[in-house]
Each structure stands twice: as C-alpha cells, then as structure tokens.
N, C-alpha and C positions, 0 to 999 in steps of 0.2 A: 504494500500500500504506500502511496506517495501523499504526503501531508504538507501543506503550506502553513507555517505558523506566523501570524501577524497579530498586532495588538494596538491599543491606544490610538484609535482613529480620531477621537476627540472632535467629532462632527459638531460644528457650530462655534469652535474656539476662534477668537480673533487674534491677529498678530499686531500688537500695538495699534489697535483700533481698526485694522483692515480685515475684511472678511477673508476667510480661507476656503470657502466652499468650492469655488471654481477650481482652485489649485488642487484641493483634495480630490475632487471628482476626476480630474485628469490623471492623478497618481493612481487612484483606484481602478481607472480604466486600464492603465498599464499593468496593474496587478492581475486584473482579469485576463489580459492577454498572456501573461506568464502562466496562469493556470491552464490555459488552453495549450500553450506551446510545450509545457513540461508534463502534460498529462496528469495533472494533480487530481487526486481522488477526493480529498477532504481539505477544506480551508478552515483554520481555527482563528477566531478573533478573541483574544484573551483580555476582554474587559475594556472599560472606558470607551465604549462605542460612541457615546455622546460626551460633550464637554459639560453638560448641564443636566440636572434632573428634570428640567422643564424646557426641552429643546423647541425651537421654532419649527413651523410646518415645513420649511425648506429642508431642514435637517432630516426629518422623517423621509422626505422624498428622496434625498441623496442616499440614505441607508437602504431604502427599498430598491432603488435602481441598482445599487452596488451589489446587493445580495442576489437579486434576480440575474444580474449579469454573470456573476460567478456560477450560479446554478446552470445558466444557459451554456456556460463553458464546459460543463460536464462534471462539476465537483459538488459534493455535499458541503454544507456549511454548518459549523458549530460555533455558536456565539455565547459568551458569558458576560455578566454585568460586572462593572468596576465601581470604584468609589465615587466617580463622577456621575454614574448612571442612576436613574430611578429603576430599581429592579422590577417594580410593579408595572411601570409604563413600558419598559423594554420587554417584559414578559407578555404583556397584552399584545404587543406587536407580533409575537410568535404565532398567535392564532390567525393572523391575517395573511401570513406568508405561505408560499406553496410548499408542497412536499419536498424534503431534502434540505430544508433550511431549519435548523434547530436552535432555539434560543433558550438557554438554560439559566434560570435565575432563582430557583426555589431552593433555599437551604435544606428543606426537608428531603430533597431528592439527591443530596450530595452522594450518597452511597449507592445510587442506582444508575448504572451506565446507559449511555446510548451505544448500542452495538451495531457495528457496520462490518459486513463480511467482505473478504477478498478471496483470492485463489487459495490462500493458505489458511483460511478459517476466520474466526471472529477477531475484531479489534474493539476493545471496550473503551469508550471515551467518557471520562468522569469530569463533568463540568462543576467547578467550585466557584460560585459567584462571590463577589466581595462580601465578606462576613464581618459585620459590625458586632464586636463583643457585647456591647450594652444591650443589643436587641436579641441576643441569643442566650442570655444568662438563665432565663426561665425555661429554656429547652435543654441546654447543655450546662449542667451544674459545674460551677468552678471556673468557667472560662472568663478571663478578664483582659486578655491581650490577643493581638493577632497571632502570636506564636501559639497560644493555647487553642484558638478556634481552628487554625490551620492544622494543628496536630490532631485535634478531634476529627476534623474532616478527612484527613488522610488515613486515620485509623479506620474510619468507615469504608474508605476506598479499599484498603488492604484486606479488611474482613470480607468484603464482597468478592474481591479477587480470589481469595482462598477457596471459594465455592465454584469458581469458573475456570475454564480453560481458555487459552488465547492470550493475545498481547494486550497491552494497556497504555493509554495516554491520559494524563490528568492535566487539567487547565486551572490556573489560579491567578489571582490578582493581588499581589502583596509585595512587601519589601523584604527580600531574602538576604541573609548574611552572606558576605563575600562580594557584594556588588562593588564595583570600582568607585572609590570616592570621587565626588564631583560637586562643585558649588552650585550646580543647577539641576539637582535631582527634581523629579516630578513633585508637584505641589502636594503638601499635606501628607507626607509619607511616613514620618516618624516623629515621636516626641519622647525624648529621653531614652531612646532605645527600646521602648516597650513594644513597638510594632515590628521589630526585626525577627524574622522567622529563620530558625536554624536550617542549614542545608540538609541535614539528616532527616528533616520532616518529610522530604519528598522521596525517601527510599521506597522501593517496591514497585515502581512503574517503569515501563520501557522508555517513556519520554515524558518530561514535565514541561509544559508550555506556560511560561509566565508572562504576565503583563504588569505594568505600573511604572517601569523605568523607561525613559524615552530614548535611550541609546541601547544598541544591541549589547548583550552581555552573555558570556559563556561561563557559568558557574561550575558546571561539570559537563562531560560529553553529552549527557542526556537531560541537563537542566539549563534552560536558556531563556533570556529575554529577547524578544524581537525588536522592541523599540517602536516608536511612532513612525508613520509613513511620511509625515511632514516635519520640518523644523518649526517648533513652536516657540523658541526663544533663541537669542543670540548665543547663549551658552551651549546650545546644541549644534552650532553651525559647523563644527569640524567633525561631527559624527555622521557616518553614512546612513542612508535610509534604505530600508529593504525588509526582507523577511527570510525565515529559515525554511529550506526545502528538506524534508525529512523522509527517509526511506525505511520501511519496515519489511523484513522478510519473515519467513516462518518462525525464526528463532527470536526475533526482536529487532532492535535498532541496528541498521547497517551503515548508514551514512547521513551526514548533515552538511548541507551546502548553503552558502549565503547568496541570495538573489538581490542584486541592487535594484532600487527604484529610482526614477529620475527625480531631480530636484528642480521644481518649477522656476524658482528664483534663488540663486545662492545668497548666503549671508556673509557679510564682511564687517569686521570691526576695524576701524581706522583710528590710529593713535598718533598724535603729534600736535604741533601748535595749530591754532585756529587758521591763521593765514596760510600755513603750509598745506593744510588739508583742503582749504577753499581754492587754492590756486596751483598746487603742485601737480606736475604732469604725471607723477608716479601713481596717482589715484584715478587716472582716466578709466581703468578697467572696472571701477566700482560704479560707473554711471548707471548700469542696469541691475545692480544688486540691491538687496535689502541692506541698508547701511546703519551701523551704530558708530557714532563718532565719540571718541574720548579725547577732548582737547586739553592740552597740558599747560596752557597759559596761566600765569599767576592770578589774573583777575577774570571773572566771568564776562562773557560777551553778551551784548544786547541782542535779543531775538535770534538766538543762534539757529534754531530749527528751521525757521523760514529762510534764512540766508543760505544754509547748507542745502536745502531742498532745491534751490535754484541751480545747483550743480549736480546734486544727487536726488533725483525725483523721488526715490524710494528710501530716503533717509527717514528712519522711524524712531530713532532714539539718540539723544545727545546727553553726554555726561561731562561735567566739568571736573577734570581730574588733574589738579596742579602737579607738575613734576616734582616740586619741592613743597612739602607740607611743613609750615612753620610751627615750631613748638608753641610759641605764643603764650597768651594769657589763658590759664585754665579756668578762670572764673566764668560763671554764666553771664549772659548778657544783662540780666537783671542786676547782678552784683556789680557789673561794670558801670551801669547807669547810676546806681546808688552811690558809687564811689566818685562819680564825676562832680567836680566842684565848680566848673565854669561851663558856659555854653560850648566853648571850643573843645573841652575835654569830652563833653557829651557827644558831639559830632564825631570826634576821633574814635570814641568807643564804638559808635555805630559802624563806622567804616571798617574798623578792625574786625568787628564781628562778622560782617557779610563778605569780607575779602581775605579770609584765611589769615587774619592777624596783621594785614598790611594797612597801615594808616594812610593819611593823605599824602599825595606826592607834593613836591615843592610848589608846583603851579597851583594845585588844589589848595594848599595851605595859604597861598597868597589870596586866592579868591575867597576862601573862608574868612580870612582876616578882614578883607574889604567889606564882606557882607555883615560881619559882626560889628565892625566899626560903624557902618551905616546905621545899623539897628540902634546902637548906643546913642548916635547923634539924633536920630528921630525921637527916641524916648526923651532925650534932654530937651528938645524943642517942644514936646508935648507938655 
C-alpha cells in the first residue's frame, strides 16, 4: 500500500493580513497531481485542516474541492481534527462527503480502526483527533496532560491491534519529544513542558503520522511530521514544503520518500540599514517575494512599511532592529519622567525612551533650546 502523509493545511489562515486561499488551492492541486502520478492509495491529513473552529464558507468549499479531487485521483482519504479545528463541525462535514473520504474526530472511537485492504491483506488506520485533557477527565480517569491522553489513546490502539492481524498506521496531532528546537514552532503547542509526548508513546504501529509542527521532522524511521503545505510565517521560510510518501509491504514499512510541493511565493528576510535595503541592487531578487525587513539603523524610520512597499510590493513585515542596543537607563519611562526637573530634561527623557537611549542630536538640542526659550518669553509677557 502507498500512503501520502500530509498535515496542517490551516485553511483560512492569513499571512500578515493577506488571504492564503488561492495559494493553498494551487498547492493542493499539485498534491492531487502527485497522488495520481505516484499511484497513492491513501492520503492522510493529520489535523489542523482549518485554521479556525469557525471557518468561513470559502474554507469549506476549498476543503470539499480538495478532498473530492484526491478521491477522483484514485486515493482514499483519512482526515483527523487538530487543535485549531472544531471536531464537531469537521465531523459533521464527514456525512456530506462521498464514499472513500473518512473524517475521524470522535475520541470514543480512538481504538476502533478504519481498515483498508490491499494485495497483502488489511491495513488498520487509527485516527486520534486532538485530545483536550480537560474534556476527557470524566471519561479517562487521571489524564491531565497531552502525554497522558496520548498514552491512553495508544494503549487502546495497541489493545485493539493485539486482537487483529495486519499492518497498522496511527495518526495524531501533538507535540512529540525530540522535535528540533525552533523559535517559530506552531502556535499554542506547549506550556511548561506539560504537553510534550514521549516518543515511546507511539510504539507498536508500523507508521505514526503526526501533525502540529509546521516543518517536516523525522523523529524515528516510522514516526514523522509532514509539516504544513504553505509557509505561514517568516520563521518557516527556509523549511521545505511537501509530504511523506510511505510504502507498506506484507511485513510492514519498507520505504519513506519526501515529495516536494511548490512554493507559490518565496519568503525572504532582508537585514541591513534602511537606505541600503531601499536602494541596494543586491535586493533586486526580492521584488516578487514575501519580504520581512529588519533594518538596523539607530533610530526608527517614519512610515517604513509604505516606503518599502514601493520597492517590494509584497513587503509584509518591518522590524526595527538596531545593530547596537545601548545599555542605557534601566529605569521605566514613568520613573524617568518623575525624575525630570526641567522641561528640557522631560523632553530628553522622552527621546531617550523611544530611541533606544539616544537623546537629542546637536541640531535637535538647538531647536529644543529655541522652543523652550520662546515659551519662557511668552509666559513672561503674559
């Protein structure tokens, strides 16, 4: 059996205020073409199908079109819910879809497989929807963390497998131990380590298809994250997009291959002085990319996003990141204001606060003195 493992479509997510629906539709069309070209039997979508529990109508349309396209390409589809999905809404969608498209969202059905046969016999697919410990305590006594609920779910899977013959694939949406550290992990994944699931939790199945992390990860030969099909943040810009192509023979897992997906618009982060980025010839290649600019000038620029978009139409993010951060005064702004004894000191405290500790320049000091002197003169005349 040939299986394609994908996840984290996040239908409906915006990219810095820009819709991603058209880009995602194009990428999923390419995924459908890969299903046909590689003779895929089953496509797995491991959670976070939608980006919101209340997706817009256009998001449902995109999902329905994508799933029908995959089915028309000759594959069965197995979908589970993630932490961004409403399991109830996604599960309701299942009843409206054609045969061969299976949406698994019921925690009570975790130990009951969807069985699909090939020439070598049955393959049992165990869909584990995103499990919220607080909602399962009355059903599964003692569970208080993701590690606990995933452990209980996989115990149910292993207990069921002990009564069956054949190969097995499990699907889950969680944060597993061993994921490569990155400052841009998927939102809301862990608090204080409570949600980290030990790798040993997934023992006992031929392949474990994980979702939740937006970059591909190989935790073990048979335990992997596929990542998201689109780049949803600049922190993901250097990570490839695609899915895992898995082959099972009569004995179990035989091979895993990475299939690249196209990137509709590449992401680039430009760092340098504002003038250099705005005028430098070396940045010509960024004109058609999504651009994040980190400019290193000492002082912030006025209206930087609008000015940068004149050169980079798809500039989506601007960060003032001074090359030298001054140690400066560690007092809060309120403390600085309270300590000011004159109007000049008050203005200087404000400028230092908003300009990384840098007070007025020589010319600004002259203007400031003129303004304050004029104010004193006017008060005297009054």
